[in-house]
C-alpha positions as CSV (number, residue, x, y, z in Angstrom):
1,M,-17.7,-1.9,-15.3
2,S,-19.6,0.4,-13.5
3,K,-19.4,4.0,-14.9
4,I,-19.1,5.8,-11.6
5,F,-15.7,5.8,-11.7
6,K,-14.3,9.1,-10.6
7,Q,-10.5,9.7,-9.5
8,S,-11.0,9.8,-5.9
9,I,-8.2,11.4,-4.3
10,Q,-6.2,14.4,-5.8
11,I,-2.6,13.7,-6.1
12,L,-0.1,15.7,-4.1
13,D,3.5,15.8,-4.6
14,N,5.9,17.6,-2.4
15,R,9.7,18.1,-3.0
16,S,10.3,19.9,1.0
17,Q,13.5,19.4,2.6
18,I,11.7,17.2,5.1
19,R,10.1,15.2,3.1
20,T,13.3,14.7,0.3
21,D,15.2,13.7,4.0
22,F,12.1,11.3,5.1
23,L,12.2,9.2,1.9
24,K,15.8,9.5,1.2
25,K,16.2,7.9,4.8
26,W,13.1,5.1,4.2
27,F,14.4,4.0,1.0
28,A,17.8,4.1,2.9
29,N,16.2,1.4,6.0
30,S,12.6,0.1,4.6
31,I,12.9,-3.0,5.9
32,D,14.7,-1.9,8.8
33,V,11.4,0.6,9.6
34,L,9.2,-2.1,9.0
35,R,11.2,-5.1,10.7
36,F,10.4,-1.9,13.4
37,Y,7.1,-0.8,13.4
38,H,5.9,-5.0,13.6
39,F,7.9,-5.9,16.2
40,N,6.5,-3.1,18.3
41,A,2.5,-4.3,16.5
42,K,3.3,-7.1,18.5
43,Q,3.8,-5.6,21.7
44,S,0.8,-3.4,21.1
45,R,-1.0,-6.1,22.4
46,I,0.7,-6.4,25.8
47,P,-1.7,-5.6,28.6
48,I,-1.8,-1.4,30.1
49,L,1.6,-0.6,28.2
50,G,0.4,-1.9,24.8
51,T,-3.5,-0.7,24.4
52,Y,-2.7,2.7,26.5
53,F,0.7,3.9,25.1
54,I,2.4,2.1,21.7
55,K,-1.0,0.8,20.2
56,P,-1.5,4.8,20.4
57,N,1.9,6.2,19.0
58,L,1.6,3.4,16.4
59,N,-1.5,5.1,15.1
60,L,-0.5,8.7,15.0
61,Y,2.7,7.8,12.9
62,Y,0.5,6.5,10.2
63,R,-2.2,8.5,10.6
64,Y,0.2,11.6,10.3
65,F,3.7,10.8,8.9
66,H,4.2,7.5,6.6
67,T,2.0,4.4,5.4
68,N,-1.5,5.8,5.5
69,S,-3.0,4.1,2.8
70,V,-6.9,4.3,1.0
71,I,-7.9,0.7,-1.0
72,L,-8.1,1.7,-4.9
73,P,-9.7,-0.2,-7.8
74,P,-7.2,-0.7,-11.0
75,I,-9.1,2.1,-13.1
76,E,-8.5,4.3,-10.6
77,I,-4.6,3.2,-10.1
78,E,-4.7,3.4,-14.2
79,E,-5.3,7.0,-13.8
80,I,-3.6,8.2,-10.8
81,I,-0.3,6.3,-13.2
82,N,-1.7,8.4,-16.5
83,H,-0.9,11.3,-14.1
84,S,1.7,10.9,-12.8
85,T,5.3,12.7,-13.8
86,H,7.8,9.9,-12.9
87,L,7.5,6.2,-12.5
88,H,9.7,3.8,-10.8
89,I,9.2,-0.1,-9.9
90,D,10.6,-1.6,-6.4
91,P,10.4,-4.7,-5.0
92,C,7.9,-5.8,-2.2
93,I,8.9,-4.9,1.1
94,C,7.2,-7.1,3.1
95,R,7.4,-9.5,0.3
96,V,11.1,-10.0,0.3
97,E,11.5,-9.8,4.0
98,Y,8.1,-12.5,4.9
99,D,8.0,-14.3,1.7
100,N,5.2,-15.7,2.4
101,C,4.0,-16.2,-1.2
102,N,5.2,-16.7,-4.0
103,A,3.0,-13.5,-6.1
104,P,5.0,-10.5,-8.8
105,I,7.1,-10.0,-5.9
106,Y,8.1,-6.4,-8.0
107,G,4.8,-4.4,-6.8
108,C,6.2,-1.0,-5.1
109,L,4.9,1.3,-7.4
110,R,6.9,5.0,-7.0
111,I,5.0,7.8,-7.9
112,N,6.2,11.2,-9.1
113,F,8.7,12.8,-6.7
114,A,8.9,9.7,-5.0
115,A,9.4,7.8,-8.9
116,Q,12.1,10.8,-9.8
117,L,14.5,9.8,-6.3
118,R,14.5,6.4,-6.7
119,Q,15.5,7.1,-10.1
120,E,18.9,9.2,-9.3
121,Q,19.3,7.1,-6.3
122,T,19.7,3.6,-9.1
123,K,19.9,5.8,-11.9
124,S,18.2,4.4,-13.9
125,K,15.3,5.4,-16.5
126,G,12.5,4.5,-14.6
127,L,9.2,3.1,-16.6
128,S,6.9,4.3,-19.0
129,K,3.6,4.6,-18.0
130,E,2.9,1.2,-20.6
131,E,5.0,-0.1,-18.3
132,A,3.1,0.9,-15.2
133,I,0.1,-0.4,-16.1
134,H,1.6,-3.7,-17.5
135,I,2.2,-4.3,-14.0
136,V,-0.5,-3.4,-12.3
137,R,-2.4,-5.5,-14.3
138,N,-0.7,-8.9,-14.5
139,A,-0.7,-8.4,-10.7
140,R,-4.1,-8.0,-10.5
141,K,-4.2,-11.6,-12.3
142,H,-2.3,-12.6,-9.6
143,G,-5.2,-11.2,-6.9
144,L,-3.1,-8.2,-5.1
145,V,-4.3,-5.0,-4.3
146,F,-4.3,-1.8,-5.1
147,S,-3.5,0.9,-1.9
148,L,-2.6,4.5,-2.5
149,E,0.4,4.9,0.2
150,Q,1.3,8.6,1.7
151,C,4.4,9.9,3.3
152,I,3.6,12.8,5.7
153,Q,0.3,13.5,5.1
154,P,-1.4,13.7,2.5
155,Y,1.3,13.8,-0.2
156,Q,1.0,11.2,-2.1
157,Y,4.4,8.8,-3.0
158,N,3.4,4.9,-3.7
159,I,1.6,2.8,-4.9
160,C,1.3,-1.0,-3.6
161,M,0.3,-4.7,-4.8
162,C,-0.6,-6.1,-1.3
163,C,-0.9,-9.5,-1.1
164,S,-3.1,-10.7,3.0
165,C,0.2,-12.4,4.0
166,C,3.1,-10.7,3.5
167,C,1.7,-7.4,4.1
168,L,2.5,-5.8,7.4
169,A,-0.2,-2.5,6.9
170,W,-3.2,-5.2,5.9
171,Q,-1.2,-7.5,9.4
172,L,-1.4,-4.2,11.3
173,R,-5.6,-3.8,10.7
174,H,-6.6,-7.4,10.5
175,Q,-4.2,-9.0,13.2
176,Y,-3.8,-6.0,15.7
177,G,-7.3,-3.7,15.5
178,L,-4.5,-1.0,14.3
179,D,-6.1,2.3,12.4
180,V,-3.9,1.6,9.0
181,Y,-4.4,0.6,5.5
182,H,-8.6,2.5,4.8
183,S,-10.6,1.0,2.7
184,G,-11.9,2.2,-0.3
185,P,-14.5,5.0,-0.9
186,Y,-16.3,1.7,-3.0
187,L,-18.6,-1.1,-2.2
188,P,-19.3,-3.3,-4.1
189,E,-23.4,-3.6,-5.1
190,I,-24.8,-6.8,-5.8
191,E,-27.6,-7.6,-8.4
192,E,-29.2,-10.3,-6.6
193,A,-31.4,-11.2,-9.9
194,T,-28.5,-11.7,-11.9
195,C,-26.3,-13.8,-9.6
196,N,-26.7,-17.3,-10.0
197,D,-24.7,-18.1,-7.1
198,C,-21.7,-19.6,-8.5
199,Q,-19.7,-17.9,-4.7
200,E,-16.9,-17.1,-7.5
201,C,-16.8,-13.7,-5.0
202,V,-17.1,-15.3,-1.9
203,K,-14.3,-17.4,-3.5
204,K,-11.9,-14.8,-4.4
205,C,-12.9,-11.7,-1.7
206,P,-9.5,-11.3,-0.1
207,T,-11.0,-10.2,3.3
208,N,-13.6,-12.7,3.4
209,S,-16.2,-9.5,3.9
210,I,-18.3,-11.4,1.8
211,S,-20.2,-14.8,2.2
212,F,-23.7,-16.7,0.8
213,I,-26.0,-17.2,3.7
214,N,-29.8,-18.3,2.5
215,N,-28.7,-18.4,-1.0
216,K,-27.7,-15.1,-0.4
217,L,-25.3,-13.0,-0.4
218,K,-23.7,-10.4,2.5
219,L,-21.2,-8.0,2.6
220,E,-19.7,-7.6,5.7
221,V,-19.2,-3.3,5.2
222,E,-16.9,-2.7,7.8
223,N,-14.5,-5.7,7.0
224,C,-15.0,-4.4,2.6
225,L,-11.8,-3.0,1.1
226,G,-13.6,-1.9,-1.8
227,C,-10.6,-2.9,-4.1
228,G,-12.4,-4.7,-6.8
229,I,-11.6,-7.8,-7.4
230,C,-15.4,-9.4,-5.9
231,E,-16.9,-6.9,-9.7
232,E,-14.0,-8.3,-12.2
233,V,-14.6,-12.8,-10.6
234,C,-18.4,-12.5,-11.3
235,P,-18.9,-14.3,-14.3
236,E,-22.4,-12.7,-15.2
237,K,-21.6,-9.1,-14.2
238,A,-24.1,-9.2,-10.9
239,I,-21.8,-6.9,-9.3
240,A,-21.0,-3.5,-9.2
241,M,-18.9,-1.1,-7.5
242,G,-20.4,1.9,-6.2
243,K,-18.8,4.7,-4.4
244,N,-20.9,4.6,-1.2
245,R,-18.3,4.7,1.4
246,V,-17.5,8.4,2.4
247,L,-14.0,9.6,3.2
248,K,-13.4,12.5,5.9
249,R,-9.3,13.2,4.4
250,K,-7.8,16.0,5.0
251,D,-5.7,16.6,1.3
252,T,-4.1,19.9,2.3
253,E,-0.7,21.6,3.2
254,P,0.1,20.1,6.0
255,G,0.9,23.9,8.4
256,P,4.3,24.2,9.5
257,I,3.5,23.0,13.8
258,R,2.5,20.1,12.1
259,L,5.5,20.0,9.6
260,Y,8.1,21.4,12.9
261,L,6.5,18.1,14.9
262,S,7.6,15.5,12.2
263,K,11.1,16.7,11.5
264,M,11.1,16.4,15.2
265,Y,9.9,12.3,15.6
266,L,11.6,11.9,12.6
267,Y,15.1,12.9,13.6
268,L,13.9,13.1,17.3
269,T,12.1,9.3,17.7
270,M,12.1,7.0,14.9
271,I,16.2,7.3,14.2
272,P,17.0,7.4,16.8
273,L,15.0,4.0,18.1
274,V,15.1,2.4,14.5
275,T,19.0,2.9,15.1
276,I,18.7,0.9,18.4
277,F,16.4,-2.1,16.6
278,K,18.6,-2.6,14.2
279,L,22.0,-2.6,16.1
280,L,20.3,-5.3,19.1
281,R,18.3,-7.2,15.9
282,G,20.8,-7.1,12.9
283,S,19.8,-5.6,9.5
284,H,17.6,-7.1,6.9
285,Q,18.5,-4.2,4.0
286,F,21.2,-6.7,2.7
287,K,17.8,-8.8,1.8
288,L,17.0,-5.9,-1.5
289,K,20.6,-5.7,-3.1
290,N,20.0,-9.0,-4.8
291,V,16.5,-10.0,-5.6
292,N,15.7,-11.4,-8.3
293,P,11.8,-10.8,-10.6
294,K,9.5,-14.5,-9.2
295,P,8.3,-16.7,-12.9
296,K,4.7,-14.8,-12.3
297,D,7.1,-11.2,-12.7
298,V,6.1,-9.3,-16.1
299,Y,9.3,-6.7,-14.6
300,R,12.8,-7.5,-14.9
301,K,16.2,-5.8,-14.3
302,R,17.4,-3.2,-17.2
303,K,20.3,-1.6,-16.9
304,S,21.2,1.5,-15.1
305,V,21.6,4.7,-17.2
306,G,25.5,4.0,-16.1
307,G,25.6,0.6,-17.8
308,Q,25.7,-1.7,-14.8
309,E,23.0,-3.6,-13.1
């Protein structure tokens, strides 16, 4: 493992009224909001309307408001967990909705205020740091990629454990060309003299960013997430993740104008549009009520503080 790993993103937490309102509404409507934006992503391919209206609006939403994410390797994720005040695990809404694989279904790890809010809503004790790290390490064994998600940028609220077949944010980037699901600051550095051409990294790369051409490994930098899987699967330790990509991120308190605009967007745009979508397409939120762990999950449901499941 590379020795240059450092926590690359300052973790910011905030309990403002707007963020509290947003998270409460998001948790209560998460699958339907997911479906709403997936529907909009499909419409973004419509000529003119999609190109000049729908797609720019989706990019603005993901950039400033919700699910603006960055990919990080496990060592950084564990560092974030060790510095968190509260931890809570929820089912991955993408796998609950789309169910395209048998990866562990408990893959939304709430951190800090978001975790505390979920503990209050579910009347649960949450997770210990050891339990959270155990869940994360198990997810990695099954090839899942970790992204640190934001809510009302720049407040981090969730660690998502993603698969390419279910994750909507992943699909929004790779299928629809949206400016979301951002690559992290790390890139693999390949030591050609040590490489034995086994091509394990080629087989396991979740975005097919590594290829073997003319007896040499080639990296597609623009497509690489910087997740670190290639480093972990290399039997010869010929790959090390280096912090070689500059991220221009502003982890600062939003000004009053942006907060006001965010609040207006929440109440005047997002809530009405999602409500109309649910009326026309129906709600799938019921799917979260009876989620059972899959065979690959290490997390098992526990009784709430009040003794109810």
